[in-house]
N, C-alpha and C positions, 0 to 999 in steps of 0.2 A: 450541433457544435460539440466540441469535446469538453467544454466546461459545463457545470451544472446550472445553466441559465434557466430562469423561469420559463415554462413551456408556453404560456399565453400572456406575454407582456403587453402593456399599454404603451402608447407613445410616451417617450421621456422617462420610462421606468429605468431605474438604475440598478446595477449589479456590481458588487465588489468581489473581485477574484481574491480569495483568501490566501492563495499561494503567492501572489505578486503584490497585492494591495492596490492594484489598478482598478479604477472605476470605469464601467462601461455603461452606455446609454442606448436604449432601443430606439431606433429612428424610423420604425414601421417597416424596415427592410432588413436590417442587420444590426448586431451589437457593434458599436464603435467606441473607441476610447473617448472618455468624457473630454469635451472641449474640441473635438475634431471638426465640428461645424456641420456635418452632413445631417439632413433631417428627413428627406423623403426618398432618396435614391441611393444607389451604391455610392460610397465615398469617391470623390474625384481623385485622380492620381495625386499621391502625396499624403493623403489621409491614412490613418493607421487602422488596419483591421485587426481583429482578434487573432493571435497566433494560432495557426492550425497545426495539426499533427503532421509528422512526416508523410509524404505522399508515396505510398507503396501499397501492396496488397494486404498489409497487416492492419487491423483496426487498433487504434490507440486510445488510451484514457490518460487523464492527467493525475499525477500523484507526486507530492513533495516537490513541486516546481519543475517537474520533468514529465516527458511523454513516456508512457510505459505500454508495451503491447497489452491490449485489453484482455487477452486470454490469460494473462498472468494475474488479473484482478477478479476473475470470476469466482463465484462462491460454489465450490464443489467440495465434497467431503475429502479431506486430505488422508492419505494412506501413509502411516508411519511404520517403516520396516525395521530400521536399526538406529541405535544410538552409539556414537563413537567419541570418546571412550564411554563405557557403560558403568565405570566406577571412578571415584575420585577421592582424594584425601588431602589434607593440609590447608595452609593459609594462602597458597599461591593460586591466583585465578587460572582457570583452564577454559578452553573453548570446546564446547560440546557440539558435534555435528550430527544433525538428524537427516537420515536418508529415507526416501520413499517416493511418492508420486503425488501429483495433483496439488503441489504447493503453489501458492500465489503470493504476490507482494503484500496482500492484506492478511496473511496468516499471522496468528498470534501463538506464541509458545508458552505453555503453562508448566511449571515445575511444582507439582502438587496443586495448590490453589493460587500460587504466586505467578503473576504475569511477568515474564522475563523479557528483557530487551533482546531482540533477535535480529538477525541479518538474513535477508533473502539472498541465496546464492544462485539457485536455479529452480526450475519446477520440480526437481527431485532432491534438493538439498537446502537446509536452513542451518543456522548456527546460533548459539547463544553462549555468553560467558557465565561462569559460575565460580564462586569461591566456596569450596566444600566446607571449610571451617565455619562458615556463616549459617550452616544448616545442621540439623540433627543427624547423628549416625544412623544408618539403616537405609532401607529401600524407599525411593520416592517415585511417584508416578509422573511421567512426562506425557503430555498430550499436545496436539496442535488443533487450534480452532480456526475455521475459515467461515466467516459469516454465520456463526452459530452452529456450524456443522463440525463435530468433534471427531478426531482420529481415534483409532483404537489406542489404548494406553501401552506404554513401554516403561521399563524400570531403569532408573539410574540409582546406583547404590553408593552411599557415602560411607567410607570405612574409617 
């Protein structure tokens, strides 16, 4: 299943999906929504099954209450090629775009040692907001982490 259900459940074990808050119960055959009544066989018509990922050739995983292609969640060393813009100044927030490859939805952006709120755009682009006036003048190292694998550093300079 696409959720992180326990791999060896006992009958009547419960699992709470943290993304939706829904409780599921193992009925010796499948996880069913708590209170659905099925105990030994597939639920009869009308009972609720756990929502499955879209049915196509792409493997999916669940993240932030949505199905995401699983290859976008794999831990691979990200490659950071460019930062646009590479400099910033003033009290107005700017959006910095990082370009490269092997980016996933689980990537984290670091500005020096500070974890930045970031947005996944594509497997080759991430972005994060920064207010230059909130940081010291000079060069700052920017890296991307994916499952503990760190990209090569690039420099963003505050003037």
